[in-house]
N, C-alpha and C positions, 0 to 999 in steps of 0.2 A: 255312253253309247257312241260308237264311232260313226262317222259320216259314211253314207252309202250313196253312190251315184245311181239314181233310179232312172232318170231320163235326161235328155238334153233339150234345151229350148233356146229361144232367142229373146233379145230385148226388143220390144215393140213400142212404137209411139202410142200414147194414150192421152189424148187431149194435148195439153201443154207439157206433159210429163212423159216418162218412159216407164214401161212396166214389164214384168215377167209373169207369164201365165203358168199356173201350177195345175197339173192334171187332176181330175176328179179322183182318179185312182190313188195318187199320192196323198191327197187330202184325206181320203178314206183310210189309208194306211196309218196316217198320223192321228186319226180321230179328230180332225179339224173340220170346221164347216165354213160356209160362206159368211163373210162379215166377222170372222174370228179376230179378236184384238191381238195384234202382234207387235213386237219390238224389232226394229231393224238396226243392226250394227254392222260396222265394216272395219276391215283392216286393209293392208296393202292390196291383196288380190282376192279377198273373200268378202262376201256379204252373208251375214247370218240372220236368219229369221227365226224368232222364238215366240212361242205363245206367251201372251201377257196375262199374268194372274189378275183376276178381277179384284176389286177392293175387298169384297167380302171374303174371298179366298185368302188374301193377305192378312186381314184382321183375325181370321180363325186358323191360320196356318199351324200354330203351336198349341191350339186349344185342346185341353183334356177335360172331359166332362166329369170324371171321378164319380160316376154313378148318379149324377144329378137327375132328378125326376121332376117333371112339371106337375105342379099341384095348384089347386085353387085355394086362395087365402080368404077366410071369412073375416071381414072387417066389421061385422055387426050390422045392426039395423041402420037405415038411412037416417041422417040427422041434417035437417035443413032442406034446401031446395034441389037436391041432386036429381037429375033426370037420366035414366038409363034406358 
């Protein structure tokens, strides 16, 4: 996907840091929400903001279920002091 200029903004002071505000409309177009985890990288004259995959998304990124069905396993009668 090629980059599209949607809007212009400015760098603003935010506590001891600086920040760029993103419009609600832009976040909606990207299907992002407040507190979305992101990765920020930069080169000479660009800053790139990308959605960060959650750990569970990374762990299951290439998972194929191959028709796996959840089923209950009968281990037989209780033996000993098990409490359920």
